[in-house]
NUVEX-509412 format. One record per residue: x, y negated, z of N, C-alpha, C in turn. Coordinates in nm, 4 decimals, padded with zeros to 6 digits. Layout:
NUVEX-509412
n.east; n.north; n.up; ca.east; ca.north; ca.up; c.east; c.north; c.up
X; Y; Z; X; Y; Z; X; Y; Z
...
This chain:
NUVEX-509412
n.east; n.north; n.up; ca.east; ca.north; ca.up; c.east; c.north; c.up
00.0843; 00.1020; 00.0160; 00.0223; 00.0299; 00.0140; 00.0998; -00.1416; -00.0086
00.0083; -00.2127; -00.0794; 00.1432; -00.3410; -00.1074; 00.0299; -00.4520; -00.0698
00.0334; -00.5256; -00.0203; -00.0913; -00.6699; -00.0153; 00.0134; -00.7522; -00.1093
-00.0938; -00.8006; -00.2141; -00.0604; -00.8887; -00.3060; -00.1038; -01.0437; -00.2702
-00.0185; -01.1098; -00.3779; -00.0745; -01.2638; -00.3625; -00.2033; -01.3152; -00.2920
-00.2921; -01.2549; -00.3968; -00.4250; -01.2867; -00.3769; -00.4655; -01.2216; -00.2659
-00.4317; -01.1109; -00.1767; -00.4891; -01.0611; -00.0431; -00.4469; -01.1689; 00.0272
-00.3073; -01.2255; 00.0501; -00.2786; -01.2790; 00.1160; -00.3257; -01.4174; 00.1102
-00.3665; -01.4646; 00.0035; -00.4362; -01.6096; -00.0314; -00.5951; -01.6153; 00.0680
-00.5996; -01.4582; 00.0100; -00.7553; -01.4361; 00.1143; -00.7747; -01.4606; 00.2204
-00.6682; -01.3976; 00.2758; -00.6822; -01.3843; 00.4218; -00.6534; -01.5220; 00.4950
-00.5426; -01.6132; 00.4507; -00.5517; -01.7471; 00.4691; -00.7079; -01.8358; 00.4179
-00.7396; -01.8265; 00.3516; -00.8904; -01.8472; 00.3487; -00.9525; -01.8475; 00.4213
-01.0231; -01.6960; 00.4438; -01.1125; -01.7077; 00.5675; -01.0769; -01.7500; 00.7123
-00.9305; -01.7142; 00.7030; -00.9217; -01.7731; 00.8734; -00.9046; -01.9177; 00.8887
-00.8758; -01.9750; 00.7459; -00.8727; -02.1330; 00.7641; -01.0524; -02.1637; 00.7850
-01.1461; -02.0992; 00.6899; -01.2754; -02.1170; 00.7340; -01.3050; -02.1183; 00.8914
-01.2817; -02.0169; 00.9463; -01.3047; -01.9567; 01.0903; -01.2427; -02.0486; 01.1502
-01.1668; -02.1343; 01.1288; -01.0832; -02.2255; 01.2670; -01.1885; -02.2710; 01.2656
-01.2470; -02.3553; 01.1544; -01.3631; -02.4583; 01.1260; -01.4890; -02.4446; 01.2165
-01.5844; -02.5074; 01.2827; -01.6818; -02.5138; 01.3630; -01.7634; -02.3954; 01.2581
-01.8763; -02.3405; 01.3419; -01.9494; -02.2514; 01.2866; -02.0272; -02.3120; 01.1826
-02.0303; -02.2601; 01.0613; -02.1138; -02.3393; 00.9328; -02.0872; -02.4265; 00.8730
-01.9423; -02.4673; 00.9103; -01.8996; -02.5731; 00.8686; -01.8643; -02.5307; 00.7056
-01.9038; -02.6045; 00.6221; -01.9127; -02.6148; 00.4646; -01.7295; -02.6885; 00.4758
-01.6723; -02.6159; 00.3950; -01.4843; -02.6654; 00.3367; -01.5290; -02.6857; 00.2131
-01.5171; -02.8417; 00.1908; -01.4406; -02.8358; 00.0380; -01.3341; -02.7374; -00.0082
-01.3277; -02.7197; -00.1806; -01.2536; -02.6416; -00.1714; -01.1349; -02.6854; -00.2141
-01.1436; -02.7759; -00.2577; -00.9640; -02.8806; -00.2330; -00.9050; -02.8650; -00.1078
-00.9697; -02.9058; -00.0072; -00.9302; -02.9466; 00.0945; -00.8701; -02.7845; 00.1775
-00.9293; -02.6302; 00.1335; -00.8696; -02.5104; 00.1962; -00.7586; -02.4954; 00.0636
-00.7898; -02.5339; -00.0680; -00.6374; -02.5705; -00.1220; -00.4818; -02.6481; -00.1187
-00.5729; -02.7258; -00.0931; -00.4703; -02.8268; -00.0104; -00.4419; -02.7786; 00.1628
-00.4798; -02.7066; 00.2124; -00.4083; -02.6609; 00.3442; -00.3591; -02.5252; 00.3335
-00.3919; -02.5031; 00.2692; -00.3615; -02.3281; 00.2370; -00.2534; -02.2873; 00.1340
-00.2467; -02.4290; 00.0688; -00.1394; -02.4231; -00.0493; -00.2105; -02.2800; -00.1365
-00.2828; -02.2972; -00.1649; -00.3250; -02.1798; -00.2394; -00.3821; -02.2236; -00.3943
-00.2999; -02.2228; -00.4865; -00.3646; -02.2911; -00.6374; -00.4670; -02.2514; -00.7018
-00.5398; -02.3674; -00.7777; -00.7181; -02.3831; -00.7370; -00.7269; -02.2728; -00.8810
-00.6517; -02.1907; -00.9320; -00.7007; -02.0725; -00.9765; -00.6977; -01.9366; -00.9515
-00.6497; -01.9482; -00.8422; -00.6077; -01.7895; -00.7624; -00.7764; -01.8618; -00.6845
-00.7795; -01.9478; -00.5822; -00.8469; -01.9917; -00.4958; -01.0443; -01.9785; -00.5364
-01.0544; -01.9736; -00.7038; -01.1326; -01.9639; -00.7533; -01.1807; -01.8307; -00.7494
-01.1103; -01.7243; -00.8256; -01.0805; -01.6021; -00.7956; -01.1401; -01.5196; -00.6727
-01.0777; -01.5804; -00.5721; -01.0659; -01.5521; -00.4600; -01.2003; -01.5572; -00.3954
-01.2354; -01.6702; -00.4116; -01.3493; -01.7036; -00.3212; -01.5034; -01.6425; -00.4202
-01.4934; -01.6313; -00.5342; -01.5894; -01.5481; -00.5976; -01.5706; -01.3866; -00.5512
-01.4683; -01.3197; -00.4993; -01.4464; -01.1937; -00.4719; -01.5110; -01.1992; -00.3119
-01.4660; -01.3056; -00.2416; -01.5248; -01.3098; -00.0893; -01.6758; -01.3271; -00.1021
-01.7073; -01.3865; -00.1876; -01.8500; -01.4325; -00.1876; -01.9523; -01.3154; -00.2576
-01.9096; -01.2002; -00.3093; -01.9630; -01.1151; -00.3792; -02.0035; -00.9995; -00.2809
-01.8617; -01.0215; -00.1651; -01.9178; -00.9002; -00.0893; -01.9170; -00.9954; 00.0580
-01.9693; -01.0401; 00.0689; -02.0528; -01.1680; 00.1566; -02.0018; -01.2276; 00.2476
-01.8764; -01.2166; 00.2860; -01.7364; -01.2818; 00.3935; -01.8023; -01.4072; 00.3757
-01.8237; -01.4927; 00.2109; -01.8261; -01.6526; 00.2559; -01.9511; -01.6752; 00.1334
-02.0075; -01.7820; 00.1505; -02.1006; -01.8617; 00.0815; -02.0323; -01.9310; 00.0440
-02.0822; -01.9962; -00.0951; -02.0822; -02.1127; -00.1915; -02.1892; -02.2290; -00.1533
-02.1321; -02.3553; -00.1627; -02.2812; -02.4379; -00.1700; -02.2184; -02.5576; -00.2690
-02.3034; -02.5252; -00.4008; -02.2630; -02.6443; -00.4860; -02.2821; -02.7405; -00.4910
-02.2401; -02.8571; -00.5721; -02.2740; -02.9818; -00.5836; -02.1844; -03.0759; -00.4911
-02.1741; -03.2006; -00.4560; -02.0887; -03.2872; -00.4121; -02.0378; -03.2290; -00.2686
-02.0987; -03.2379; -00.2413; -02.1138; -03.1722; -00.0849; -02.0715; -03.0567; -00.0258
-02.0874; -02.9935; -00.1710; -02.0713; -02.8364; -00.1574; -01.9078; -02.8314; -00.1275
-01.9346; -02.6656; -00.0955; -01.8024; -02.6059; -00.0660; -01.8066; -02.4932; -00.0476
-01.7541; -02.4277; 00.0422; -01.7554; -02.2864; 00.0942; -01.7621; -02.2556; 00.2710
-01.8168; -02.1682; 00.3003; -01.8629; -02.1420; 00.4316; -01.8536; -02.0011; 00.4750
-01.8314; -01.9635; 00.5640; -01.7991; -01.8140; 00.6066; -01.9618; -01.7672; 00.6037
-01.9670; -01.6128; 00.5544; -02.0902; -01.5607; 00.5414; -02.1474; -01.4906; 00.6348
-02.0869; -01.4765; 00.7771; -02.1332; -01.4315; 00.8518; -02.0111; -01.4541; 00.9629
-02.0688; -01.4081; 01.0958; -01.9612; -01.4712; 01.2135; -01.8294; -01.3995; 01.1349
-01.7210; -01.5151; 01.1914; -01.5499; -01.4197; 01.2453; -01.5478; -01.3387; 01.3219
-01.6117; -01.3098; 01.3867; -01.5846; -01.2052; 01.4744; -01.6442; -01.0508; 01.4487
-01.6924; -01.0844; 01.3527; -01.7781; -00.9557; 01.2853; -01.6759; -00.9223; 01.1395
-01.5911; -01.0023; 01.0985; -01.5175; -01.0045; 00.9983; -01.3366; -00.9367; 01.0153
-01.3525; -00.8356; 00.9687; -01.1846; -00.7885; 01.0095; -01.1506; -00.7917; 00.8914
-01.0022; -00.7822; 00.9245; -00.8748; -00.7794; 00.8229; -00.8907; -00.7106; 00.7378
-00.9374; -00.5876; 00.7466; -01.0028; -00.5160; 00.6404; -01.0498; -00.5477; 00.5551
-01.1459; -00.5990; 00.5845; -01.3041; -00.6418; 00.5232; -01.2087; -00.7466; 00.3968
-01.1342; -00.8680; 00.4464; -01.1240; -00.9266; 00.3849; -01.0122; -00.8718; 00.2265
-00.9121; -00.8246; 00.2835; -00.8424; -00.7287; 00.1960; -00.9252; -00.6866; 00.0690
-01.0031; -00.5506; 00.1745; -01.0810; -00.4656; 00.0439; -01.1389; -00.5809; -00.0375
-01.2074; -00.6490; -00.0076; -01.2891; -00.7809; -00.1025; -01.2368; -00.8001; -00.1785
-01.0745; -00.8182; -00.1851; -01.0339; -00.8752; -00.3209; -00.9285; -00.7687; -00.3863
-00.8922; -00.6367; -00.2700; -00.7912; -00.5331; -00.3509; -00.8550; -00.4571; -00.3236
-00.9436; -00.3805; -00.3407; -01.0529; -00.3035; -00.3556; -01.0054; -00.2003; -00.2171
-01.0170; -00.1047; -00.2217; -01.0072; 00.0359; -00.1075; -00.8562; 00.0133; -00.1005
-00.8206; 00.0377; 00.0378; -00.6855; 00.0886; 00.0921; -00.5919; 00.1925; 00.0799
-00.5395; 00.2527; 00.0152; -00.5005; 00.4222; 00.0187; -00.3604; 00.3859; -00.0067
-00.2954; 00.4430; 00.1040; -00.1643; 00.4413; 00.0863; -00.1167; 00.5175; -00.0509
-00.1717; 00.6509; -00.0712; -00.1216; 00.7646; -00.1750; -00.2893; 00.7688; -00.2627
-00.2762; 00.8382; -00.3846; -00.3937; 00.8876; -00.4333; -00.4151; 01.0181; -00.3974
-00.3383; 01.0738; -00.2874; -00.4197; 01.2398; -00.2567; -00.5244; 01.1641; -00.1251
-00.4457; 01.0648; -00.0705; -00.5851; 01.0525; 00.0511; -00.7167; 00.9281; -00.0122
-00.6884; 00.9067; -00.1417; -00.7955; 00.7976; -00.1494; -00.8740; 00.9151; -00.2800
-00.8274; 01.0123; -00.3237; -00.9325; 01.1168; -00.3422; -00.8557; 01.2081; -00.3563
-00.9414; 01.3116; -00.2454; -00.8628; 01.4405; -00.2422; -00.8972; 01.5226; -00.3559
-00.7970; 01.6017; -00.3707; -00.8151; 01.7264; -00.4688; -00.7585; 01.6526; -00.6196
-00.7053; 01.5182; -00.5949; -00.6585; 01.4816; -00.7038; -00.4869; 01.4921; -00.7420
-00.4492; 01.6154; -00.5950; -00.3142; 01.6175; -00.6231; -00.3293; 01.7559; -00.6042
-00.2664; 01.8611; -00.7297; -00.2607; 01.9770; -00.7251; -00.1849; 02.0432; -00.5471
-00.1285; 01.8990; -00.4974; -00.0326; 02.0265; -00.3926; -00.1154; 01.9768; -00.2444
-00.2200; 01.8975; -00.2158; -00.2774; 01.8841; -00.1114; -00.2842; 02.0062; -00.0115
-00.3510; 02.1211; -00.0834; -00.3448; 02.2122; 00.0635; -00.2018; 02.2587; 00.0675
-00.0907; 02.2329; 00.0357; 00.0399; 02.2535; 00.0544; 00.1389; 02.2064; 00.1145
00.1293; 02.0823; 00.0571; 00.2060; 01.9838; 00.0715; 00.2450; 01.9412; 00.2293
00.3643; 01.9071; 00.2893; 00.3730; 01.8917; 00.3733; 00.4048; 01.7702; 00.3990
00.3997; 01.6809; 00.3480; 00.3802; 01.5263; 00.3323; 00.2309; 01.4588; 00.3761
00.1549; 01.5876; 00.3114; -00.0098; 01.5226; 00.2664; -00.0405; 01.5020; 00.4133
-00.0536; 01.5613; 00.5433; -00.0628; 01.5439; 00.6579; -00.0138; 01.3809; 00.7323
00.1180; 01.3727; 00.7039; 00.1325; 01.2620; 00.7246; 00.0841; 01.1455; 00.6994
00.0814; 01.1453; 00.5264; -00.0408; 01.0720; 00.4530; -00.1534; 01.0300; 00.5063
-00.2001; 01.1189; 00.5603; -00.3303; 01.0729; 00.6205; -00.3658; 01.0108; 00.7526
-00.2277; 01.0557; 00.8924; -00.2494; 00.9874; 00.9625; -00.2057; 00.8600; 00.9372
-00.1323; 00.8254; 00.8610; -00.0983; 00.7136; 00.8206; -00.1775; 00.6313; 00.7950
-00.2739; 00.6642; 00.7040; -00.3494; 00.6186; 00.5941; -00.4802; 00.5779; 00.7677
-00.5013; 00.6554; 00.8171; -00.5588; 00.6310; 00.9709; -00.5020; 00.5362; 01.0447
-00.4190; 00.5620; 01.0908; -00.3484; 00.4166; 01.1754; -00.3744; 00.2787; 01.0774
-00.3068; 00.2538; 00.9549; -00.3652; 00.1445; 00.8681; -00.5313; 00.0933; 00.9270
-00.5779; 00.1833; 00.8795; -00.7179; 00.1368; 00.8667; -00.7617; 00.0966; 01.0493
-00.6735; 00.1826; 01.1252; -00.7429; 00.1369; 01.2365; -00.7227; -00.0124; 01.2919
-00.5906; 00.0138; 01.2710; -00.5178; -00.1416; 01.2936; -00.6089; -00.2616; 01.2169
-00.6132; -00.2392; 01.0786; -00.6988; -00.3179; 01.0093; -00.7859; -00.3674; 01.0365
-00.8567; -00.3184; 01.1266; -01.0253; -00.2798; 01.1370; -01.0255; -00.3414; 01.3248
-00.9534; -00.3671; 01.3786; -00.9199; -00.3687; 01.4901; -00.9153; -00.5574; 01.5365
-00.8660; -00.6346; 01.4038; -00.8060; -00.7439; 01.4038; -00.8938; -00.8680; 01.3139
-00.9866; -00.9029; 01.4087; -01.0986; -00.9803; 01.3560; -01.0700; -01.1263; 01.3216
-01.1217; -01.1853; 01.1925; -01.1091; -01.2980; 01.1962; -01.0922; -01.4040; 01.2835
-01.2010; -01.3962; 01.3375; -01.1448; -01.4573; 01.5080; -01.0832; -01.4940; 01.5625
-00.9671; -01.3893; 01.6255; -00.8814; -01.3804; 01.6598; -00.8128; -01.4098; 01.6092
-00.7648; -01.4444; 01.4578; -00.6510; -01.5266; 01.3951; -00.6965; -01.6131; 01.3602
-00.8343; -01.6772; 01.3862; -00.8780; -01.8487; 01.3808; -00.8167; -01.9123; 01.5102
-00.8245; -01.8180; 01.6197; -00.8802; -01.9128; 01.7592; -00.7603; -02.0053; 01.7964
-00.6246; -01.9697; 01.7673; -00.4945; -02.0441; 01.8042; -00.5132; -02.1556; 01.6999
-00.5787; -02.1439; 01.5755; -00.5687; -02.2650; 01.4348; -00.6696; -02.3784; 01.5381
-00.7979; -02.2863; 01.5398; -00.8967; -02.3907; 01.6501; -00.8706; -02.4897; 01.6983
-00.7538; -02.3971; 01.8390; -00.7378; -02.4691; 01.9835; -00.6129; -02.5511; 01.9067
-00.5401; -02.5331; 01.8284; -00.4631; -02.6675; 01.7782; -00.4771; -02.7763; 01.7494
-00.5867; -02.7153; 01.6348; -00.7254; -02.8871; 01.5769; -00.7565; -02.9351; 01.6577
-00.8019; -02.8545; 01.8174; -00.8909; -02.9677; 01.8691; -00.7760; -03.0824; 01.9768
-00.6963; -02.9925; 02.0382; -00.5761; -03.0450; 02.0813; -00.4970; -03.2031; 01.9925
-00.4813; -03.1612; 01.8776; -00.4429; -03.2624; 01.7676; -00.5155; -03.3507; 01.7988
-00.6440; -03.3648; 01.8047; -00.7468; -03.4827; 01.7595; -00.7563; -03.5462; 01.8628
-00.7556; -03.4784; 01.9888; -00.7565; -03.5120; 02.1783; -00.6171; -03.6237; 02.1609
-00.5140; -03.5535; 02.1262; -00.3747; -03.6801; 02.0744; -00.4225; -03.7638; 01.9866
-00.4813; -03.8052; 01.9034; -00.5020; -03.9354; 01.8346; -00.5882; -03.9713; 01.9092
-00.7107; -03.9065; 01.9997; -00.7626; -04.0142; 02.0504; -00.7277; -04.0903; 02.1913
-00.6120; -04.0161; 02.2293; -00.5828; -04.0873; 02.3471; -00.4972; -04.1966; 02.3245
């Protein structure tokens, strides 16, 4: 498994949205600027995330992008799979029986354990947990400006 640039950008975009107040609609240009995501990538990523229900798009002059569901119900695995597709370490894990060696391959059980481990870890990390430090930093910065 290799996380592509698109997967990395997707995680950044969703964490950025989650660091804003619930329901906030963020202009694409702000996301692009803050997360340094090229416009062409951003459009494709937002489309994939919207298809999977992770974000909602709002057209118009005051439009933008918002989370499609609460950040604590979105996992790192959800975001990555929305843009990358299912995460599989090896074809024998993705498609049992695809490899004629499945039944006697000594490495196959290792791939299965690693697949389960990676899946468990990605499912254990919520977008809310990744966004909390950013949201806290934004509040502190705002407070410092008001002082």
